[in-house]
Structure formats: C-alpha cells, structure tokens
C-alpha positions as CSV (number, residue, x, y, z in Angstrom):
1,R,98.8,84.8,127.3
2,T,98.5,87.2,124.3
3,M,95.8,87.0,121.3
4,A,97.2,86.5,117.8
5,T,96.3,88.8,115.4
6,L,96.5,89.3,111.4
7,Q,98.7,92.4,111.9
8,G,101.3,93.2,108.9
9,K,99.9,90.6,107.3
10,R,98.0,90.1,103.5
11,I,94.4,88.2,103.5
12,V,92.9,87.5,100.0
13,I,89.6,86.4,100.6
14,I,87.8,84.9,97.3
15,G,84.1,85.5,97.9
16,G,84.7,88.3,100.1
17,S,81.8,90.4,98.8
18,S,78.9,88.7,101.2
19,G,78.4,86.3,104.0
20,I,81.1,84.3,105.6
21,G,83.5,85.9,103.1
22,Y,82.6,89.4,104.3
23,G,82.5,88.5,107.9
24,V,85.9,86.9,107.5
25,A,87.4,90.4,105.8
26,K,85.5,92.5,108.7
27,S,87.3,90.3,111.3
28,S,90.8,90.2,109.4
29,L,90.5,94.3,109.7
30,L,89.8,94.3,113.3
31,S,92.3,91.8,114.1
32,L,94.7,94.6,112.5
33,A,95.3,92.9,108.9
34,E,97.7,95.2,107.1
35,H,95.9,94.7,103.8
36,V,92.7,92.7,103.2
37,I,91.6,91.8,99.4
38,I,88.3,90.8,98.6
39,A,87.5,89.2,95.3
40,S,83.9,88.4,93.6
41,S,82.7,87.3,90.2
42,S,81.3,90.8,90.2
43,A,82.7,94.0,90.2
44,E,80.1,95.3,91.2
45,K,79.7,93.6,94.4
46,V,83.2,93.8,95.2
47,A,83.1,97.6,95.2
48,K,79.8,97.6,97.2
49,A,81.5,95.4,99.7
50,V,84.7,97.5,100.1
51,A,82.4,100.7,100.6
52,R,80.4,98.7,103.2
53,L,83.9,98.1,104.9
54,V,85.4,101.2,104.9
55,A,81.6,102.8,106.4
56,E,81.4,99.7,109.2
57,P,81.1,101.7,112.6
58,D,82.9,98.6,114.1
59,L,86.0,99.6,111.8
60,Q,86.0,103.2,112.2
61,A,88.9,102.8,114.8
62,V,91.0,101.3,112.4
63,Q,93.6,103.5,111.3
64,G,93.8,104.3,107.2
65,L,90.7,101.6,106.5
66,S,90.4,102.8,103.0
67,G,94.1,101.7,102.2
68,K,93.7,98.7,103.9
69,V,91.0,96.9,102.0
70,T,90.8,96.4,98.4
71,G,88.8,94.4,95.7
72,D,89.2,93.0,92.0
73,V,87.2,90.4,89.8
74,A,88.0,86.6,90.3
75,D,85.9,83.9,88.5
76,L,86.5,80.8,90.0
77,G,85.1,79.2,86.9
78,N,87.5,81.2,84.6
79,P,91.1,79.9,85.1
80,Q,92.6,83.1,83.1
81,S,90.4,85.3,85.6
82,L,92.1,83.8,88.5
83,R,95.6,83.9,86.6
84,T,95.3,87.7,86.1
85,F,93.9,88.3,89.9
86,F,96.7,86.6,91.7
87,E,99.5,88.2,89.0
88,K,97.8,91.8,90.4
89,V,97.6,90.4,94.2
90,G,101.4,89.1,94.4
91,E,102.5,88.1,97.4
92,F,100.0,87.4,100.4
93,D,100.2,85.3,103.4
94,H,97.0,83.8,103.9
95,L,94.2,82.7,101.3
96,V,90.4,82.1,102.2
97,L,88.2,80.6,99.7
98,T,84.5,81.0,100.6
99,G,83.0,81.5,97.3
100,G,82.5,78.5,94.7
101,T,81.0,78.1,91.4
C-alpha cells in the first residue's frame, strides 16, 4: 500500500508561523506539496517562519524549497484582510486553520 502524499497540491495554512501550523507547513513540505502558503497577522512572524522552513535541516533534501514556501499577512479579525489574502493566493487544494482571534 502506498502512502498518500501532497505532491502537486497547494496548501494554505492560516496560523502557520508557529506551533501546530508551523508543524503542518513542515509536514506538508516533507509530503512534497507543490506550494505551502503560510499566513499570520504579523508580517514579521510570516517572514521568520518562511526563513526557518527554508533553513530546516529535515527539509534540505526537498528540491527548490525556496519557491515552495511563501507567506503573507491575513488577519482573521479583519474581513478585508482575509479577502485580500485569498485574492492573492488564488486557487488552492487544502486550507488549514490553526490560528484564532
């Protein structure tokens, strides 16, 4: 029996800059997701999380990682922020919500 992967999938993780969301982002990349997009209400947290993922020793074998993980600001308490975020993201395969207000 073959293990399911996320190969070719676009994953959006709101609350992906730390904790469970960060873990989901890392696991998604290890499962060969095509693109992982993390979001947080803080641009600084997003930038740090993307940099950490790119530098993760466990992920060094993943080809072209720097193009596979990106991030942007999305504030769950601000409907316009979410609208803008999802307009930028476009189509995706899976949405993970680990953040809250």
